[in-house]
C-alpha positions in Angstrom: 86.5 -58.5 -94.0 83.0 -59.7 -93.6 83.3 -59.7 -89.7 84.8 -56.1 -89.9 81.9 -54.9 -92.0 79.4 -56.6 -89.8 80.8 -55.0 -86.7 80.8 -51.5 -88.2 77.2 -52.0 -89.6 75.9 -53.2 -86.2 77.6 -50.3 -84.4 76.0 -47.8 -86.7 72.6 -49.4 -86.5 72.7 -49.3 -82.7 73.8 -45.7 -82.8 70.3 -44.9 -84.2 68.3 -47.6 -82.4 64.9 -45.9 -82.7 65.2 -45.3 -86.4 66.3 -48.8 -87.0 63.4 -50.3 -85.1 60.9 -48.1 -87.0 62.5 -49.2 -90.3 62.3 -52.9 -89.5 58.7 -52.7 -88.3 57.6 -50.6 -91.2 59.2 -52.8 -93.9 57.8 -55.9 -92.3 54.3 -54.5 -92.2 54.6 -53.3 -95.8 55.7 -56.8 -97.0 52.9 -58.6 -95.2 50.3 -56.1 -96.4 51.3 -56.6 -100.0 51.4 -60.4 -99.5 47.9 -60.4 -98.0 46.6 -58.3 -100.9 48.2 -60.6 -103.5 46.8 -63.7 -101.9 43.3 -62.2 -101.7 43.4 -60.9 -105.3 44.7 -64.2 -106.7 41.2 -65.5 -106.0 39.9 -63.2 -108.8 41.4 -63.8 -112.2 40.6 -64.6 -115.8 38.2 -67.4 -116.3 39.8 -70.6 -117.4 37.5 -70.8 -120.4 39.2 -67.8 -121.9 42.1 -70.1 -122.9 39.9 -72.5 -125.0 39.9 -72.3 -128.8 36.1 -72.3 -128.8 35.8 -69.3 -126.4 34.7 -67.0 -129.3 31.7 -69.3 -130.0 30.3 -69.3 -126.4 27.1 -67.3 -125.8 24.7 -66.7 -123.0 21.1 -67.4 -124.0 18.8 -65.6 -121.6 15.1 -66.0 -121.4 12.6 -63.1 -121.0 8.9 -62.6 -120.6 6.9 -61.4 -123.6 6.4 -57.6 -123.3 2.6 -57.7 -123.3 2.5 -59.9 -120.2 4.2 -57.5 -117.9 3.9 -54.1 -119.5 0.8 -53.1 -117.6 2.1 -54.1 -114.2 5.6 -52.5 -114.8 4.2 -49.2 -116.1 2.8 -48.4 -112.6 6.3 -48.4 -111.1 8.1 -47.0 -114.2 10.3 -50.1 -114.7 11.8 -51.3 -117.9 10.9 -54.6 -119.4 12.0 -57.7 -117.4 14.6 -59.3 -119.6 15.3 -62.3 -117.4 13.1 -65.0 -116.1 13.8 -68.3 -114.3 14.0 -71.4 -116.4 10.8 -73.5 -116.4 10.4 -77.0 -117.7 8.4 -75.9 -120.7 11.1 -73.5 -121.9 13.8 -76.2 -121.5 11.7 -78.8 -123.3 11.1 -76.4 -126.2 14.8 -75.7 -126.6 15.9 -79.4 -126.3 13.1 -80.9 -128.4 13.9 -82.8 -131.6 17.5 -83.2 -130.8 18.0 -79.5 -129.9 18.7 -76.5 -132.0 20.5 -77.0 -135.3 23.0 -74.2 -134.7 24.0 -75.4 -131.2 26.9 -77.8 -130.7 26.6 -78.0 -126.8 24.3 -76.4 -124.3 24.2 -76.5 -120.5 21.8 -74.8 -118.1 23.4 -72.6 -115.5 21.8 -73.3 -112.1 22.0 -70.6 -109.4 20.4 -72.7 -106.7 22.5 -73.8 -103.7 20.9 -76.5 -101.6 22.1 -77.4 -98.2 21.5 -79.7 -95.3 22.8 -82.9 -93.8 25.2 -84.8 -96.1 26.9 -88.1 -95.2 30.5 -88.6 -96.2 32.5 -91.8 -96.0 36.1 -91.2 -94.8 36.7 -94.9 -95.3 34.6 -98.0 -95.9 33.7 -98.2 -92.2 33.8 -94.6 -91.1 30.8 -92.4 -91.9 30.4 -88.8 -90.8 27.7 -86.2 -91.3 28.0 -82.5 -91.8 26.1 -79.4 -93.2 27.4 -78.5 -96.7 26.0 -76.5 -99.5 25.7 -78.3 -102.8 24.5 -77.5 -106.3 23.2 -79.9 -109.1 24.9 -79.3 -112.4 24.7 -80.6 -115.9 27.2 -83.5 -116.5 28.8 -81.3 -119.2 29.0 -78.1 -117.2 32.6 -78.2 -115.8 34.0 -79.4 -119.1 32.4 -76.7 -121.1 33.7 -74.0 -118.7 37.2 -75.6 -118.8 37.4 -75.9 -115.0 40.8 -77.4 -114.1 41.3 -80.3 -111.7 43.4 -79.5 -108.6 44.7 -83.1 -108.7 45.8 -83.4 -112.4 45.8 -79.7 -113.5 43.9 -80.7 -116.6 40.4 -79.7 -117.6 37.8 -81.9 -115.7 36.2 -84.2 -118.3 32.5 -84.7 -118.8 31.0 -86.2 -115.7 28.8 -89.2 -115.6 25.4 -89.3 -113.8 26.0 -89.9 -110.1 29.4 -88.2 -110.1 30.4 -85.5 -107.7 33.2 -82.9 -107.5 34.3 -81.2 -104.4 36.2 -78.0 -103.7 39.8 -78.1 -102.7 39.0 -76.2 -99.5 36.2 -78.5 -98.3 38.1 -81.6 -99.3 40.9 -80.7 -97.0 38.5 -79.9 -94.2 36.7 -83.3 -94.5 39.4 -85.7 -95.7 42.6 -84.0 -94.5 45.6 -85.0 -96.6 44.0 -88.2 -98.0 42.8 -88.3 -101.6 39.0 -87.8 -101.7 38.6 -89.3 -105.2 36.5 -92.5 -105.0 34.9 -91.6 -101.6 31.1 -91.8 -101.3 28.8 -89.0 -100.4 25.1 -89.4 -99.6 22.8 -86.5 -100.1 19.2 -86.2 -98.9 16.9 -84.9 -101.6 13.2 -84.6 -100.7 13.3 -87.5 -98.3 15.2 -89.7 -100.8 18.9 -90.5 -100.1 21.1 -90.4 -103.3 24.7 -91.7 -103.4 27.3 -89.9 -105.4 31.0 -90.8 -105.9 33.7 -88.0 -105.8 35.5 -88.0 -109.1 37.6 -84.9 -108.9 38.6 -81.8 -106.9 38.2 -78.2 -108.2 39.0 -74.7 -107.0 35.9 -72.7 -106.3 37.5 -69.5 -107.6 37.4 -71.0 -111.1 33.7 -71.7 -111.1 31.7 -69.0 -113.0 28.1 -67.9 -113.6 27.1 -67.7 -110.0 28.0 -71.2 -108.9 29.9 -70.7 -105.7 29.5 -74.0 -103.9 31.7 -76.6 -102.2 30.0 -79.7 -103.6 28.7 -80.1 -107.2 26.5 -83.1 -108.1 26.1 -84.2 -111.7 22.8 -85.4 -113.0 22.4 -86.2 -116.7 18.8 -85.3 -116.8 18.5 -83.1 -113.7 16.8 -80.4 -115.7 13.9 -82.7 -116.5 13.7 -84.6 -113.2 11.6 -84.0 -110.2 14.5 -84.0 -107.8 15.7 -80.5 -108.4 14.2 -77.1 -109.1 16.1 -74.8 -111.5 16.8 -71.3 -110.4 19.0 -70.2 -113.2 17.8 -67.8 -115.9 20.1 -68.6 -118.9 21.9 -71.3 -120.8 25.5 -71.4 -121.9 25.6 -72.3 -125.6 28.5 -73.4 -127.8 27.6 -72.5 -131.4 28.6 -74.8 -134.3 31.3 -73.5 -136.5 29.9 -71.2 -139.2 26.7 -70.3 -137.2 25.9 -66.8 -136.0 24.4 -65.3 -133.0 21.4 -64.1 -135.1 20.7 -67.7 -136.1 20.7 -68.7 -132.5 18.4 -65.9 -131.4 15.9 -66.6 -134.2 15.8 -70.3 -133.7 15.5 -70.0 -129.9 12.8 -67.3 -130.2 10.9 -69.4 -132.7 10.8 -72.3 -130.3 9.9 -70.1 -127.3 7.3 -67.9 -129.0 4.3 -70.2 -128.3 5.2 -70.1 -124.5 5.2 -66.2 -124.4 9.0 -66.2 -123.9 11.7 -64.7 -126.0 15.4 -65.1 -126.2 18.3 -62.7 -125.7 21.8 -63.6 -126.9 25.0 -62.2 -125.5 28.6 -63.2 -126.4 30.3 -64.6 -123.3 33.7 -63.1 -124.4 32.2 -59.6 -124.5 30.5 -60.0 -121.1 33.7 -61.4 -119.5 35.8 -58.6 -121.2 33.7 -56.0 -119.5 34.0 -57.8 -116.2 37.7 -58.2 -116.6 38.2 -54.6 -117.4 36.5 -53.6 -114.2 38.4 -56.4 -112.3 41.7 -55.2 -113.7 41.0 -51.6 -112.7 40.0 -52.7 -109.2 43.1 -55.0 -108.9 45.4 -52.2 -110.0 43.9 -49.7 -107.5 44.0 -52.2 -104.6 47.6 -53.1 -105.5 48.6 -49.5 -105.6 46.9 -48.7 -102.2 48.5 -51.8 -100.5 51.9 -50.9 -102.1 51.8 -47.5 -100.6 52.6 -49.0 -97.2 55.8 -50.7 -98.4 56.7 -47.7 -100.6 56.4 -45.4 -97.6 58.5 -47.8 -95.5 61.1 -48.3 -98.2 61.4 -44.6 -99.0 61.8 -43.7 -95.3 64.3 -46.4 -94.8 66.5 -45.6 -97.8 66.2 -41.8 -97.3 67.4 -42.2 -93.7 70.2 -44.7 -94.6 71.5 -42.7 -97.6 71.5 -39.5 -95.5 73.4 -41.2 -92.7 75.9 -42.6 -95.4 76.5 -39.1 -96.7 77.2 -37.9 -93.2 80.1 -40.4 -93.2 81.9 -38.7 -96.2 84.9 -38.1 -94.0 85.1 -41.8 -93.3 84.7 -42.6 -97.1 87.4 -40.1 -98.0 89.9 -41.7 -95.5 89.1 -45.2 -96.8 89.6 -44.1 -100.4 92.9 -42.4 -99.5 94.0 -45.7 -97.9 93.1 -47.7 -101.1 89.6 -48.9 -100.5 87.9 -49.9 -103.8 84.4 -49.1 -104.7 83.4 -52.7 -104.2 84.8 -52.7 -100.7 82.9 -49.5 -99.8 79.7 -50.9 -101.3 80.1 -54.1 -99.2 80.6 -52.0 -96.1 77.4 -49.9 -96.6 75.2 -52.7 -98.0 76.0 -54.9 -95.0 74.3 -52.4 -92.8 71.2 -52.3 -95.1 71.2 -56.1 -95.4 71.1 -56.6 -91.6 68.0 -54.3 -91.4 66.4 -56.2 -94.3 67.1 -59.6 -92.6 65.4 -58.4 -89.4 62.5 -57.1 -91.4 62.1 -60.4 -93.2 62.1 -62.4 -90.1 59.6 -60.1 -88.5 57.4 -60.3 -91.7 57.4 -64.1 -91.4 56.2 -63.9 -87.8 53.6 -61.3 -88.7 52.4 -63.4 -91.7 51.8 -66.4 -89.5 50.1 -64.2 -86.9 47.8 -62.8 -89.7 47.1 -66.4 -90.9 46.2 -67.4 -87.4 44.0 -64.3 -86.9 42.1 -64.9 -90.1 41.5 -68.5 -89.3 40.4 -67.7 -85.7 38.3 -64.6 -86.3 37.4 -64.5 -90.0 37.0 -68.2 -90.7 33.6 -67.6 -92.2 35.1 -65.4 -94.9 37.7 -67.9 -95.8 35.1 -70.7 -95.9 32.6 -68.8 -98.0 35.3 -67.8 -100.5 37.2 -71.1 -100.2 40.3 -68.9 -99.8 43.5 -70.5 -98.6 46.0 -68.3 -96.8 48.7 -70.8 -96.0 51.6 -72.0 -98.0 52.4 -68.6 -99.6 55.7 -67.9 -97.8 57.3 -67.8 -101.3 55.5 -64.6 -102.0 57.2 -63.1 -99.0 60.6 -64.1 -100.4 59.7 -62.5 -103.8 58.7 -59.2 -102.2 61.7 -59.2 -99.9 64.0 -60.0 -102.9 62.5 -57.0 -104.8 63.0 -54.7 -101.7 66.6 -56.0 -101.4 67.3 -55.3 -105.1 66.0 -51.8 -104.9 68.0 -51.1 -101.8 71.1 -52.6 -103.4 70.8 -50.2 -106.4 70.2 -47.2 -104.2 73.2 -48.0 -102.1 75.4 -48.6 -105.2 74.4 -45.2 -106.6 75.0 -43.5 -103.3 78.5 -45.1 -102.9 79.5 -44.3 -106.4 78.4 -40.7 -106.0 80.4 -40.3 -102.7 83.5 -41.9 -104.1 83.5 -39.7 -107.2 83.2 -36.7 -104.8 86.2 -37.9 -102.7 89.0 -36.3 -104.6 90.5 -35.1 -101.4 89.6 -35.1 -97.7 88.8 -31.4 -97.6 86.7 -31.5 -100.7 84.7 -34.5 -99.5 84.0 -32.8 -96.2 82.2 -29.9 -97.9 78.5 -29.9 -97.2 76.3 -31.3 -100.0 73.7 -28.7 -100.7 71.7 -30.8 -103.2 68.8 -32.2 -101.3 66.4 -32.8 -104.3 66.2 -36.5 -103.7 65.7 -36.2 -100.0 63.0 -33.5 -100.4 61.2 -35.6 -103.1 61.2 -38.6 -100.8 59.9 -36.5 -97.9 57.1 -35.2 -100.0 56.2 -38.7 -101.2 56.0 -39.9 -97.6 53.8 -37.0 -96.6 51.5 -37.8 -99.6 51.2 -41.4 -98.6 50.7 -40.6 -95.0 47.9 -38.1 -95.7 46.2 -40.4 -98.2 46.2 -43.2 -95.6 45.0 -40.9 -92.8 42.2 -39.3 -94.9 41.2 -42.8 -96.3 41.2 -44.3 -92.8 39.0 -41.6 -91.4 36.6 -42.0 -94.4 36.6 -45.8 -94.0 35.9 -45.4 -90.3 32.8 -43.2 -91.0 31.7 -45.7 -93.6 32.0 -48.6 -91.2 30.2 -46.7 -88.5 27.4 -46.1 -91.0 27.3 -49.8 -91.9 27.2 -50.8 -88.3 24.1 -48.6 -87.9 22.6 -50.2 -91.0 23.2 -53.7 -89.5 21.7 -52.5 -86.2 24.6 -53.5 -84.0 23.3 -53.7 -80.4 25.0 -51.6 -77.7 25.3 -54.5 -75.3 27.4 -56.7 -77.5 29.3 -58.0 -74.4 26.1 -59.6 -73.3 25.6 -61.5 -76.5 29.2 -62.6 -76.5 28.4 -64.6 -73.4 25.6 -66.5 -75.1 25.8 -69.7 -77.2 24.3 -70.5 -80.6 23.4 -74.1 -81.5 22.1 -75.4 -84.8 20.3 -78.7 -84.2 19.5 -79.8 -87.8 21.4 -83.0 -87.2 20.0 -83.8 -83.8 16.7 -85.3 -82.6 14.5 -82.4 -81.6 12.9 -84.1 -78.7 16.1 -85.5 -77.4 17.9 -82.1 -77.5 14.9 -80.3 -75.9 14.8 -82.9 -73.1 18.5 -82.3 -72.5 18.0 -78.6 -72.2 15.1 -78.9 -69.9 16.3 -81.6 -67.5 19.9 -82.6 -67.9 21.8 -79.3 -68.8 23.4 -77.5 -65.9 24.2 -73.8 -65.4 21.7 -72.7 -68.1 19.8 -69.5 -67.2 17.5 -69.3 -70.3 17.1 -70.6 -73.8 14.8 -70.2 -76.8 14.4 -71.7 -80.3 13.9 -70.0 -83.6 14.2 -70.9 -87.3 15.9 -69.4 -90.3 14.2 -70.3 -93.5 13.5 -69.0 -97.0 9.7 -68.6 -97.7 7.5 -67.3 -100.4 4.3 -65.3 -100.2 1.6 -66.0 -102.7 0.9 -62.2 -102.8 4.5 -61.7 -104.0 4.7 -64.6 -106.5 1.5 -63.4 -108.2 2.5 -59.7 -108.2 5.3 -58.9 -110.8 5.5 -55.3 -109.5 6.5 -56.5 -106.0 8.9 -59.1 -107.4 10.6 -56.4 -109.6 11.0 -54.1 -106.6 12.4 -56.8 -104.4 14.5 -58.3 -107.2 13.2 -61.8 -106.3 10.1 -63.5 -105.1 11.2 -64.9 -101.8 12.2 -63.8 -98.3 14.7 -64.9 -95.7 12.7 -64.9 -92.6 12.9 -65.8 -88.9 10.3 -68.2 -87.6 9.2 -68.1 -83.9 6.9 -70.0 -81.7 6.5 -67.1 -79.3 7.8 -63.6 -78.7 10.7 -64.5 -76.3 13.2 -64.1 -79.2 12.0 -60.5 -79.7 12.5 -59.6 -76.1 16.0 -61.2 -76.0 17.2 -59.1 -78.9 15.3 -56.0 -77.7 13.6 -55.6 -81.1 11.2 -52.7 -81.0 8.0 -53.9 -82.6 5.2 -51.4 -83.5 2.3 -53.8 -83.0 -0.9 -53.4 -85.0 -2.7 -56.2 -83.3 -3.8 -56.5 -79.7 -1.8 -58.9 -77.4 -4.4 -61.7 -77.6 -4.0 -61.9 -81.5 -0.2 -61.9 -81.7 0.2 -65.6 -81.6 -0.2 -66.1 -85.3 1.0 -63.2 -87.4 3.8 -61.8 -89.6 6.0 -58.8 -88.7 7.5 -56.8 -91.5 10.6 -54.6 -91.5 9.9 -51.0 -92.3 11.4 -51.1 -95.7 9.5 -54.3 -96.7 6.2 -52.8 -95.2 6.7 -49.7 -97.4 6.9 -51.9 -100.5 3.9 -53.9 -99.5 1.9 -50.9 -98.6 2.6 -49.1 -101.8 1.6 -52.2 -103.8 -1.6 -52.8 -101.8 -0.4 -56.0 -100.2 -1.0 -54.7 -96.7 -4.6 -54.1 -97.5 -5.2 -57.8 -97.8 -6.7 -59.6 -94.9 -3.9 -62.2 -94.7 -0.8 -63.6 -96.4 -0.3 -67.2 -97.4 3.2 -68.5 -96.8 5.2 -71.5 -98.2 8.7 -72.8 -97.6 10.7 -71.8 -100.6 11.7 -74.7 -102.8 10.2 -77.4 -100.6 6.6 -77.0 -101.7 5.4 -77.2 -98.1 2.8 -74.8 -96.8 3.7 -73.0 -93.6 0.2 -71.6 -93.2 -2.6 -69.6 -94.7 -4.2 -66.4 -93.5 -1.3 -64.8 -91.5 -2.2 -61.2 -90.6 0.4 -58.5 -90.6 0.9 -58.0 -86.9 3.2 -55.0 -87.0 6.5 -53.6 -88.1 10.1 -53.3 -86.8 13.2 -51.4 -87.9 15.6 -54.3 -88.2 17.0 -57.4 -86.5 20.3 -57.0 -84.8 23.3 -57.9 -87.0 21.1 -57.9 -90.1 20.7 -55.3 -92.9 17.7 -53.0 -92.6 16.4 -54.1 -96.0 13.5 -56.5 -96.5 13.1 -58.7 -93.5 10.2 -60.6 -92.0 9.4 -62.5 -88.8 6.7 -65.1 -88.6 5.2 -66.0 -85.3 3.2 -69.3 -85.2 2.8 -72.1 -82.7 3.5 -74.5 -85.6 6.6 -72.7 -86.9 9.6 -74.8 -87.6 12.7 -74.0 -85.5 16.2 -75.2 -86.2 18.3 -72.9 -84.0 18.8 -72.4 -80.3 20.1 -69.5 -78.2 21.4 -70.6 -74.8 22.2 -68.1 -72.1 24.6 -69.6 -69.4 24.7 -68.6 -65.8 27.1 -65.8 -65.1 30.7 -67.1 -65.2 29.6 -70.5 -66.6 30.0 -69.8 -70.3 33.1 -72.1 -70.9 31.5 -75.0 -68.9 28.2 -74.8 -70.7 29.9 -74.6 -74.1 31.9 -77.8 -73.5 28.8 -79.5 -72.0 26.7 -78.7 -75.1 29.5 -80.1 -77.4 29.7 -83.3 -75.4 25.9 -83.7 -75.3 25.5 -83.2 -79.0 28.4 -85.6 -79.8 26.6 -88.2 -77.7 23.3 -87.6 -79.5 25.0 -87.9 -82.9 28.5 -89.4 -82.8 28.7 -89.2 -86.6 28.9 -85.4 -86.7 32.0 -84.1 -88.3 31.6 -80.5 -87.1 29.9 -79.8 -83.8 27.3 -77.0 -84.4 28.0 -75.1 -81.1 29.3 -71.5 -81.6 29.5 -68.2 -79.9 26.3 -66.3 -80.6 27.9 -63.0 -81.4 30.4 -64.6 -83.7 27.7 -66.4 -85.6 25.2 -63.6 -85.9 27.7 -60.7 -86.2 29.8 -62.0 -89.1 29.5 -58.8 -91.0 30.2 -56.7 -88.0 33.4 -58.8 -87.3 34.5 -58.2 -90.8 33.9 -54.4 -90.5 35.8 -54.3 -87.2 38.7 -56.2 -88.8 38.8 -53.8 -91.8 38.7 -50.8 -89.4 41.5 -52.2 -87.2 43.6 -53.1 -90.2 43.1 -49.6 -91.8 44.1 -47.9 -88.5 47.1 -50.1 -88.1 48.4 -49.4 -91.6 47.6 -45.7 -91.3 49.5 -45.5 -88.0 52.5 -47.4 -89.5 52.5 -45.0 -92.5 52.3 -42.0 -90.3 55.0 -43.1 -87.9 57.3 -43.9 -90.9 56.4 -40.5 -92.5 57.0 -38.4 -89.4 60.0 -40.5 -88.4 61.5 -39.5 -91.8 60.7 -35.9 -91.2 62.1 -36.0 -87.6 65.2 -37.7 -88.9 65.6 -35.2 -91.7 65.2 -32.2 -89.4 67.5 -33.7 -86.8 70.3 -34.5 -89.3 69.8 -31.1 -91.0 70.1 -29.1 -87.9 73.0 -31.2 -86.7 74.9 -30.6 -89.9 74.2 -26.8 -89.9 75.0 -26.0 -86.2 77.9 -23.7 -87.2 75.5 -21.8 -89.5 72.9 -21.5 -86.7 75.6 -20.3 -84.3 76.8 -17.6 -86.7 73.3 -16.4 -87.3 72.6 -16.2 -83.5 75.8 -14.3 -83.0 74.6 -11.8 -85.6 71.2 -11.3 -83.9 69.0 -14.0 -85.4 65.9 -14.7 -83.3 64.1 -18.0 -82.8 61.5 -17.0 -85.4 64.3 -16.5 -88.0 65.8 -19.9 -87.3 62.3 -21.4 -87.4 61.7 -20.0 -90.9 65.2 -21.1 -92.0 64.3 -24.8 -91.3 60.5 -24.7 -91.3 60.0 -23.1 -94.7 60.9 -26.2 -96.6 58.5 -28.4 -94.6 55.7 -26.0 -95.0 56.1 -26.2 -98.7 56.3 -30.0 -98.5 53.0 -30.1 -96.6 51.3 -27.8 -99.2 52.5 -30.0 -102.1 51.4 -33.2 -100.3 48.0 -31.7 -99.6 47.4 -30.8 -103.2 48.4 -34.3 -104.4 46.6 -36.3 -101.7 43.3 -34.3 -101.6 41.9 -35.7 -105.0 42.8 -39.2 -104.0 40.9 -39.1 -100.7 37.9 -37.4 -102.5 37.9 -40.1 -105.2 37.9 -42.8 -102.5 35.0 -41.1 -100.7 33.0 -40.9 -104.0 33.7 -44.6 -104.6 32.3 -45.5 -101.1 29.3 -43.2 -101.7 28.5 -44.9 -105.0 28.5 -48.2 -103.2 26.2 -46.9 -100.4 23.8 -45.4 -102.9 23.8 -48.6 -105.1 23.1 -50.7 -102.1 20.2 -48.5 -101.0 21.6 -47.5 -97.6 20.5 -44.3 -96.1 23.7 -42.4 -95.2 26.3 -40.4 -97.1 30.0 -39.7 -96.4 31.5 -36.3 -96.5 35.0 -36.1 -98.1 36.1 -32.5 -97.3 35.8 -33.1 -93.6 38.4 -35.9 -93.7 40.6 -34.0 -96.2 40.7 -31.1 -93.8 41.3 -33.4 -90.8 44.2 -35.1 -92.5 45.8 -31.8 -93.5 45.3 -30.3 -90.0 46.8 -33.3 -88.2 49.7 -33.4 -90.6 50.4 -29.7 -90.1 50.2 -30.0 -86.4 52.6 -33.0 -86.2 55.1 -31.5 -88.6 55.1 -28.2 -86.7 55.7 -30.0 -83.4 58.6 -32.0 -84.9 60.3 -29.0 -86.5 59.6 -26.8 -83.5 61.1 -29.3 -81.1 64.3 -29.6 -83.1 64.6 -25.9 -83.5 64.1 -25.4 -79.7 66.9 -27.8 -79.0 69.2 -26.0 -81.4 68.4 -22.6 -80.0 69.3 -23.7 -76.5 72.9 -24.4 -77.5 75.5 -21.8 -76.7 77.0 -20.4 -80.0 80.4 -20.0 -78.5 80.6 -23.7 -77.6 79.6 -24.6 -81.2 82.1 -22.2 -82.8 84.9 -23.3 -80.4 84.5 -26.9 -81.5 84.5 -25.9 -85.2 
């Protein structure tokens, strides 16, 4: 019986090959889309601390300036009082003096600083490797207070000892592979001193809160009081003693801080997290709904087509019932056909999932690394979604079979045309709604991404930069690498060096108004020894200095220059610059040499370029001869490996991939949105085409009679087209608010980020409606034209 059902199912699927292929592809894309969404959103969840019995006693203790110290400077720019300030040693000493505050059971300082640089790791007792990794110093009690679970044991990581380190799951796999990293040594360079730490546990980055997003956390019992680290946090996490209140905490902290001109602000962590979780829950629901639309559209189209084809086989059902077929046997017959389609869709979804995984790892590795997001090992999610799709399909087929069998009281009765198309029409309307939402949303997203590309100053000649190479030589001897480029390297047309550093200006640090407008007191700048870098990137500089004075100066982006000019900084003769966090002076008396719009691949906001003969450089751009890119890339890797055989990751990358990370992410978003939109539209219009084709085929006799009685093409068009016109109207009314809300959401993001472009919603709503109307008209008109070409006498003779 199974072989019989299989043969009949395969024969019917092959009878409608195109519809079957569309259903398989659409279902597979829908399953993969929902899986990718689930994997991405799993990264964001409730904090592990929310499960602790002391959660209701956890508070954030923020430090603020006294009002009279900043009121005058802030009044000029109409700002509110600065509530937050960075922790300083005097504040910390005051809060921890005399055994700490009486109402506090435990207290840890939250550090926002992420350090980086060369770190040595010991894969074994004899194998040492070096790599660049971000690390953050934490209090020994930090992870335990926040209830961060161990990846190895699943239990909360205990209080660490001084000299312990914990590493992220993602980075541990990248460094140590499948071997256990616990007990391995890591040596970190801190201000010229090399400190050894021992890895004690592995954690998931997604579970770390309060701004700590780092792959390596180093525990120091007294790091807050030592000279090794600078603290860039602005609050403590406090566990109150049982019976104590927030008011007691605020009063005691303020009393200790008052002599320092600092005051305390107390906020319950549970309230703060609840607000965040409400927003997160809303965002998760919206994203799940949007991603689910793809599989809903695919499933609706598939089931609608299958059930309509099943109903066209009422004659077959009646004959089988007459010959004694039970409901179970009929159900097995029809569900076998559905099951074959689902199996093909699942196999294709597996292939697509592994293709998506490879694409992410090859093209968006920087996103995965920064989020420590793992996209492998989630095939089980595909099984769960596929099982849900199969269950829904099984229920739909069961209801359809039961309905047809109940109608089959006789062959003649069963062959009467079923005029109830409420389910089919509802499904068609739903598909149109989904298709129009995706089309309007994709058009909106495309304009948004186009605006972001302008903001990030994407160069027109990206192909040229894709043929250049980026090298970071922090781990290589400068003179040795420079000698290689000058004398030993082959097929190199041109190269230049530059630096990427964080610096502070004395004029910013001493000016609260500027710091408030910039939201911080430092800048990420590019340091150059000459102007070759500017020419390479075609950066249009509006020079304020003559050529002979451009060797030692600072260039400011237009947005930064505007802030400086309004605050009077540009009227100073020079600026004093220091490397942020290192305490090293870059130089004094740098004049402002000119302005520029933006660096390529960087946001237009607050940038600076420092030109100085003594500037520190740690990056290289290498331009190979034409056609020699691959050879030069390999030669650079081999040369660097010879210079430093301990390197775990070779710092040679494609220039465009390294500099254009945001652009690559935008391009991937746009391509993914268009892919999903096309799939939804194909599924939607395939459903309409199928419905029109089957409808006209089942009503050929009616059409023939009408033609014999003088009906014209317009009359037949209205007969079939009136329904689809109403469906388009209903879908437009439902989808328009959704597209407008999506546009408003993007505009809020644009305004909040300070970017200078706005999206128009009505344009895309009108475009999606017009495109839908045109396509539906062409589909209906094409089917009607085919029907009108038939000879009525031939149709009536067959009937």
